[in-house]
C-alpha positions as CSV (number, residue, x, y, z in Angstrom):
1,M,-56.4,58.1,52.9
2,K,-57.8,58.1,49.4
3,Y,-55.9,56.8,46.4
4,E,-56.7,57.1,42.7
5,L,-54.9,54.5,40.6
6,T,-55.0,53.6,36.9
7,V,-55.1,49.9,36.3
8,P,-54.7,49.5,32.5
9,D,-55.3,45.8,32.3
10,M,-58.6,45.9,34.3
11,A,-61.0,44.8,31.5
12,C,-64.2,43.6,33.1
13,S,-66.3,43.5,36.3
14,A,-64.5,40.3,37.3
15,C,-61.2,42.1,37.2
16,A,-62.7,44.9,39.3
17,D,-63.9,42.3,41.8
18,T,-60.5,40.7,42.0
19,I,-58.9,44.1,42.7
20,S,-61.5,45.0,45.3
21,K,-61.0,41.6,47.1
22,A,-57.2,42.1,47.1
23,V,-57.5,45.4,48.8
24,V,-60.3,44.4,51.2
25,A,-58.1,41.4,52.3
26,L,-55.6,43.9,53.6
27,D,-58.2,46.3,55.1
28,P,-61.7,44.9,55.6
29,S,-63.1,48.5,56.0
30,A,-61.6,49.7,52.7
31,K,-63.9,51.3,50.2
32,V,-63.1,50.4,46.6
33,S,-64.7,51.9,43.5
34,A,-63.5,50.6,40.1
35,D,-64.5,51.9,36.6
36,T,-63.6,49.4,33.9
37,E,-64.2,51.9,31.1
38,T,-61.7,54.6,32.4
39,K,-59.5,52.0,34.1
40,H,-59.6,54.1,37.3
41,V,-59.8,52.6,40.8
42,E,-60.5,54.8,43.8
43,I,-59.6,53.4,47.2
44,E,-60.3,54.8,50.6
45,T,-58.2,52.9,53.2
46,T,-55.9,53.3,56.2
47,I,-53.3,51.1,54.5
48,P,-50.2,52.8,52.9
49,E,-50.3,53.3,49.2
50,A,-47.3,51.0,48.6
51,S,-49.2,48.1,50.3
52,V,-52.3,48.7,48.2
53,K,-50.3,48.7,45.0
54,E,-48.5,45.5,46.0
55,A,-51.8,43.8,46.7
56,I,-53.1,44.8,43.2
57,T,-50.0,43.7,41.4
58,T,-49.9,40.4,43.4
59,A,-53.5,39.8,42.2
60,G,-52.1,40.0,38.6
61,Y,-52.7,43.6,37.5
62,S,-50.3,46.4,36.6
63,I,-50.6,50.0,37.8
64,A,-49.8,52.9,35.5
């Protein structure tokens, strides 16, 4: 499945790395692409969207 999420408080590449690591911890084969300028994160994974969102919020980021 492919998800497109907006993470308004993702400000830098370190934030993007933290988000990527949180998702990959759930699904090591996940593909994560984050754009800090647009605040968009594209995730391709087999994990349900609710679990992906929970991982990102647990890492300290909000989802719009």
